[in-house]
C-alpha positions in Angstrom: 38.2 -72.2 27.5 40.3 -70.2 25.0 44.0 -69.9 24.7 46.4 -67.3 23.3 48.4 -68.5 20.3 52.1 -69.1 21.1 54.7 -66.3 21.1 56.3 -67.1 17.8 59.3 -64.9 18.3 60.2 -66.6 21.5 59.7 -70.0 20.0 61.9 -69.0 17.1 64.8 -67.7 19.3 64.6 -70.9 21.5 64.7 -73.0 18.3 67.7 -71.2 16.9 69.6 -71.7 20.2 68.6 -75.4 20.2 69.8 -75.8 16.6 73.2 -74.5 17.5 73.5 -76.5 20.7 72.5 -79.7 18.9 75.2 -79.1 16.2 77.8 -78.6 18.9 76.8 -81.5 21.2 78.7 -84.4 19.5 82.0 -82.5 19.5 81.7 -81.2 23.1 80.6 -84.7 24.3 83.7 -86.2 22.6 86.0 -83.6 24.2 84.7 -84.6 27.7 84.1 -88.4 27.1 85.6 -90.5 29.9 88.2 -93.0 28.8 89.5 -90.9 26.0 93.1 -89.8 26.6 92.9 -86.3 25.1 95.3 -83.5 25.8 94.0 -80.1 26.8 95.0 -78.8 23.4 92.9 -81.6 21.7 89.9 -80.8 23.9 90.2 -77.1 23.1 90.4 -77.9 19.4 87.2 -80.0 19.6 85.5 -77.2 21.4 86.5 -74.8 18.6 85.1 -77.2 16.1 81.9 -77.4 18.1 81.6 -73.6 18.2 82.0 -73.3 14.4 79.5 -76.1 13.8 77.0 -74.3 16.1 77.5 -71.0 14.4 77.1 -72.6 10.9 73.9 -74.4 12.0 72.4 -71.1 13.4 73.4 -69.2 10.2 71.6 -71.9 8.1 68.6 -71.7 10.3 68.5 -67.9 10.0 68.8 -68.2 6.2 65.9 -70.7 6.2 63.8 -68.2 8.2 64.2 -65.6 5.6 62.4 -67.7 3.1 58.7 -67.3 2.4 56.7 -69.3 4.9 55.1 -71.2 2.0 58.6 -72.2 0.7 59.7 -73.3 4.2 56.5 -75.4 4.7 56.8 -76.9 1.2 60.3 -78.1 1.9 59.2 -79.8 5.1 56.2 -81.4 3.4 58.6 -82.9 0.8 60.6 -84.5 3.6 57.6 -85.8 5.5 56.1 -87.4 2.4 59.4 -89.0 1.5 59.6 -90.5 5.1 56.1 -91.7 4.9 56.9 -93.6 1.6 59.9 -95.2 3.3 57.6 -96.4 6.0 55.1 -97.9 3.5 52.5 -95.1 3.9 52.1 -94.4 0.2 48.5 -93.1 0.3 49.2 -90.9 3.3 52.3 -89.5 1.5 50.2 -88.6 -1.5 47.7 -86.9 0.7 50.4 -84.9 2.5 51.9 -83.8 -0.9 48.5 -82.2 -1.7 49.1 -79.8 1.1 51.8 -78.1 -1.1 49.2 -77.4 -3.8 46.8 -76.0 -1.1 49.6 -73.7 0.1 50.3 -72.4 -3.4 46.6 -71.8 -4.0 46.4 -70.0 -0.6 49.3 -67.7 -1.4 47.9 -66.9 -4.8 44.4 -66.2 -3.4 45.5 -63.9 -0.6 47.7 -62.0 -3.1 44.9 -61.6 -5.6 42.5 -60.5 -2.8 45.1 -58.0 -1.6 45.4 -56.4 -5.0 41.6 -56.2 -5.4 41.1 -54.7 -1.9 43.8 -52.1 -2.4 42.3 -51.1 -5.7 38.9 -50.8 -4.0 40.1 -48.8 -1.0 42.9 -46.9 -2.7 45.5 -47.7 0.0 47.8 -50.5 1.1 46.1 -53.1 3.2 47.3 -55.6 5.8 46.6 -59.2 6.5 44.3 -58.1 9.3 42.1 -56.2 6.8 42.2 -59.2 4.4 41.0 -61.5 7.1 38.4 -59.1 8.4 36.7 -57.9 5.2 33.5 -56.8 6.9 35.4 -54.3 9.1 37.5 -53.1 6.1 34.5 -52.5 3.8 31.6 -52.2 6.3 29.7 -54.9 4.4 30.1 -58.6 3.4 31.5 -58.5 -0.2 30.5 -61.2 -2.7 33.4 -60.5 -5.0 36.1 -61.4 -2.5 37.3 -64.6 -0.9 36.8 -64.8 2.8 40.5 -65.3 3.7 41.1 -67.7 6.6 44.1 -68.1 8.8 44.5 -71.7 7.9 45.3 -74.3 5.3 43.7 -77.7 5.9 46.0 -80.8 6.3 43.4 -83.5 7.1 39.7 -83.8 7.8 37.6 -86.7 9.0 33.8 -86.7 9.6 32.4 -89.7 11.5 30.4 -91.9 9.1 31.9 -90.4 5.9 33.7 -87.3 4.8 32.5 -85.2 1.9 34.0 -81.7 1.8 35.6 -79.1 -0.5 38.9 -77.4 0.6 38.7 -73.8 -0.7 41.6 -71.8 -2.0 41.2 -69.2 0.7 41.6 -71.9 3.5 37.9 -72.5 4.1 36.2 -75.9 4.3 32.7 -76.5 2.8 31.0 -79.7 3.9 28.5 -81.5 1.8 26.2 -84.5 2.2 27.9 -87.6 0.8 24.6 -89.0 -0.5 23.8 -85.7 -2.3 27.2 -85.7 -4.0 26.8 -89.4 -5.0 23.5 -88.5 -6.7 24.8 -85.3 -8.2 28.4 -85.9 -9.3 28.3 -82.8 -11.5 28.5 -80.7 -8.3 32.0 -82.2 -7.7 33.1 -81.4 -11.2 31.7 -77.8 -11.0 33.5 -77.1 -7.6 36.8 -78.6 -8.9 36.5 -76.3 -12.0 36.1 -73.4 -9.6 39.4 -74.2 -8.0 38.1 -76.2 -5.0 39.6 -79.6 -3.9 37.2 -82.5 -3.3 38.1 -84.5 -0.1 36.4 -87.7 0.9 38.9 -88.9 3.6 41.7 -87.6 5.8 45.1 -89.1 6.8 45.1 -92.6 8.3 45.6 -92.9 12.0 49.2 -94.0 11.4 49.6 -91.2 8.8 48.5 -88.6 11.4 50.9 -90.0 13.9 53.8 -89.8 11.4 52.9 -86.3 10.3 52.7 -85.0 13.9 56.0 -86.7 14.8 57.7 -85.3 11.8 56.5 -81.8 12.5 57.8 -82.1 16.1 54.6 -82.4 18.1 54.8 -86.0 19.1 57.9 -88.0 20.1 58.7 -91.4 18.7 56.9 -93.1 21.6 53.7 -91.2 21.2 50.8 -91.7 18.8 47.9 -89.4 17.6 45.7 -90.9 20.3 48.1 -89.4 22.9 47.6 -85.9 21.6 45.0 -84.7 24.1 47.4 -85.7 26.9 50.3 -83.9 25.2 48.2 -80.7 24.9 47.1 -81.0 28.5 50.7 -81.3 29.7 51.8 -78.4 27.5 49.1 -76.1 28.9 49.9 -77.0 32.5 53.6 -76.6 32.0 53.2 -73.1 30.4 50.7 -71.8 32.9 51.7 -69.3 35.5 52.1 -70.8 39.1 48.8 -69.4 40.4 46.7 -70.0 37.2 43.8 -72.4 37.1 45.4 -73.8 34.0 47.8 -75.6 36.2 45.0 -78.1 36.7 43.7 -78.0 33.2 42.1 -81.2 32.0 41.5 -82.0 28.3 38.3 -83.8 27.2 39.7 -86.1 24.4 36.3 -86.0 22.7 36.3 -82.2 22.4 39.3 -80.0 22.3 41.3 -77.5 20.2 45.1 -77.5 20.5 47.8 -75.2 19.0 51.4 -76.3 18.7 54.1 -74.0 17.3 56.2 -75.1 14.3 59.7 -73.9 13.5 58.3 -71.7 10.7 57.8 -68.3 12.3 54.1 -67.4 12.6 52.8 -70.8 11.7 51.5 -73.4 14.1 49.6 -76.7 13.9 46.0 -76.6 15.0 44.4 -79.8 15.9 40.7 -79.9 16.8 38.2 -82.6 17.6 34.5 -82.4 18.5 31.0 -82.9 17.4 30.0 -81.1 14.2 27.2 -78.7 14.8 27.2 -76.5 11.7 26.1 -78.7 8.8 22.9 -80.7 8.7 24.1 -84.1 7.5 27.1 -84.1 9.9 25.5 -82.5 13.0 26.3 -84.5 16.1 29.0 -86.6 14.3 32.6 -86.5 15.4 34.8 -84.1 13.4 38.6 -84.3 13.5 40.7 -81.7 11.8 44.4 -80.8 11.4 45.3 -77.4 9.9 48.3 -75.2 9.3 47.4 -72.0 11.1 48.9 -68.7 10.0 49.2 -65.5 12.1 48.6 -62.1 10.5 52.4 -61.6 10.6 53.0 -64.7 8.6 50.4 -63.7 6.0 52.0 -60.3 5.8 55.4 -62.0 5.2 53.9 -64.1 2.4 52.5 -61.0 0.7 55.6 -58.9 1.1 57.9 -61.6 -0.2 55.5 -62.5 -3.1 55.6 -58.8 -4.1 59.4 -58.8 -4.2 59.5 -61.6 -6.8 
C-alpha cells in the first residue's frame, strides 16, 4: 500500500502557529493562574507580553524557514549530536555528524549536475528533470549522477552492513567478505567521493535521533515506530477510508514523517533486502532524510544566489 507524502505547506503553517502558541503559553497561564492576586491591568499586561513573545517566535521561525534547507538541517544535526554526547552516546553523535558532510556533498552534486544538464539541454532545468534524467534526455546517461530524493542517516543489514553512501543520495551495497578480501575497493570508492559504512546508529541512538527530530515522544523508543506510524495513518485517513483500519507489519513497512524543514521529511523503512545477492532475504533497516522536488529547487536557487 502506498501513501502520499505529507502536505509540507500545511505542516509548516501548523508548526508556525504552534511555535507562537508555545511562546505565549507561560505568560497566558500565569495571567490566569488560580491563587495569584493579579489586577485586571496586570493580567492585561501579561497578555500583551505573551502576544509580543508569540510574534517574535513566529518571526524567528519565518527567518529560519528562509534559510537553505541544508543549512536548516545542519543546525538541527549539531544540536542532536550535542544532546547525544550529553547522554553518553559518543559514537552515535559522531555518526550523526557525518550526515552534515553527506548533506554538503548532496548539495554540491545536485548543483554540478544541474549545470551540466543545463549546458547539454540549453535551457534551465528543474529538480524534476534532475531526478528523472531518462525522461529529460531520453536515455540513461553515464556522465551524470542519478540524483535521489534522499540523504541516508542510518543503514543496518542483518548479519553485517557493508555499503557505500553516494554523493547523489544513493546507497550501493557490497558483500562484507568481498571487501575484507579486497580492501583496495574501499580505498578506490572513498577516493571517488563515496562514504564507506559498516554500521548504522545504535538502537538507543536511533531512538534519540527520532525523539530529537520530533517523531517519537520521550516515552517512546524506536521499537514503537511501527505503532506510531499506524496511528498517524489512521488519524489522518478520511472517515470512510480503509486506512482507518490500517495495520502495520513491524517486519516490513515504509513510513514518512514531516520535519519542520519545509519539503523535508524523515523516511524510515524496514524489510527483507531483495536487490543484492549477499543480503537477499536479510532484514534491512534504513533512516533517510527525504527531499521533495520543491526542497531541491530551493537548495539550487539559494545556492545560485551565493
